[in-house]
C-alpha positions in Angstrom: -60.6 106.3 -58.1 -60.5 105.6 -62.0 -63.1 106.6 -64.4 -63.3 105.1 -68.1 -64.8 106.5 -71.3 -64.6 103.6 -73.8 -64.6 99.9 -73.5 -61.1 99.4 -74.2 -60.3 101.9 -71.3 -62.7 100.0 -69.0 -61.2 96.6 -69.8 -57.7 98.1 -68.9 -59.3 99.5 -65.9 -60.4 96.1 -65.1 -57.1 94.6 -65.4 -55.7 97.4 -63.5 -58.4 96.5 -60.7 -57.2 92.8 -60.6 -53.5 93.9 -60.2 -54.2 95.9 -57.3 -56.4 93.6 -55.8 -53.5 91.2 -55.7 -51.6 93.8 -53.9 -54.3 94.1 -51.4 -55.3 97.6 -52.0 -59.1 98.7 -52.3 -60.2 100.0 -55.8 -63.4 102.2 -56.4 -64.6 102.6 -60.0 -67.0 105.3 -60.7 -68.8 104.8 -64.1 -71.9 106.1 -66.0 -72.6 103.6 -68.9 -72.5 100.3 -70.3 -68.9 100.6 -71.4 -67.8 100.7 -67.7 -69.3 97.4 -66.7 -66.2 95.4 -66.6 -64.4 97.8 -64.5 -67.7 98.2 -62.2 -67.8 94.4 -61.8 -64.1 94.1 -61.0 -63.7 96.8 -58.7 -64.2 96.3 -54.8 -66.8 99.4 -54.9 -68.5 100.3 -57.9 -70.5 103.4 -58.2 -72.5 104.4 -61.2 -73.7 107.9 -61.9 -77.3 108.5 -63.1 -79.9 105.7 -64.0 -78.9 105.4 -67.6 -78.7 101.7 -67.9 -80.3 98.9 -65.9 -77.4 96.6 -66.3 -75.2 99.3 -64.7 -77.6 99.8 -61.8 -77.5 95.9 -61.2 -73.7 95.6 -61.3 -72.8 98.8 -59.3 -72.6 98.6 -55.5 -73.7 102.2 -55.1 -76.1 104.2 -57.6 -76.1 107.8 -57.6 -79.4 109.1 -59.0 -78.0 112.5 -59.9 -75.3 113.2 -62.4 -73.1 115.1 -60.1 -69.4 114.0 -59.4 -69.8 116.0 -56.0 -72.0 113.4 -54.8 -69.5 110.6 -55.0 -67.5 112.6 -52.4 -70.7 112.8 -50.3 -71.3 109.1 -50.5 -67.7 108.2 -49.5 -68.1 110.6 -46.5 -71.5 109.2 -45.8 -70.3 105.8 -45.8 -67.1 106.4 -43.5 -69.5 108.2 -41.0 -71.9 105.1 -41.2 -69.1 102.6 -40.5 -67.7 104.6 -37.7 -71.4 104.8 -36.0 -71.8 101.1 -36.4 -68.3 100.3 -34.7 -69.3 102.9 -31.9 -72.9 101.2 -31.4 -71.1 97.9 -31.4 -68.8 98.9 -28.5 -71.7 100.4 -26.7 -73.9 97.3 -27.2 -71.2 94.9 -26.1 -70.4 96.9 -22.7 -74.2 97.0 -22.2 -74.6 93.3 -22.7 -71.7 92.3 -20.5 -72.9 94.5 -17.8 -76.5 93.0 -18.1 -75.0 89.4 -18.1 -73.0 90.1 -14.8 -76.1 91.6 -13.1 -78.2 88.6 -14.1 -75.5 86.2 -13.1 -75.9 87.7 -9.6 -72.8 89.9 -9.2 -74.7 92.4 -7.2 -76.4 89.8 -5.0 -73.8 90.3 -2.1 -74.5 94.1 -2.0 -78.2 93.8 -1.6 
């Protein structure tokens, strides 16, 4: 996770993000104002803190309303739990559908 305070820093961070994307790593950028826009746009996941500018809201992937850095950690934990729940639900739905297709195909017919 990287943060920037001025336009030059944000531009350097955007180049840093580009280098890490070539390496195959994931980069998350947390910014709060218009000077962070190049890095927010270049990052894999862009988070903006506070609703200060509409441009940052449009570019960022996640917008945190309160200006609290602890909410970034909460958002990351929530996203991990959401993805794990989606995967678990996918597995259960796949098993349920396979079982349903077997029943409809008549697999239980000899036992009735």
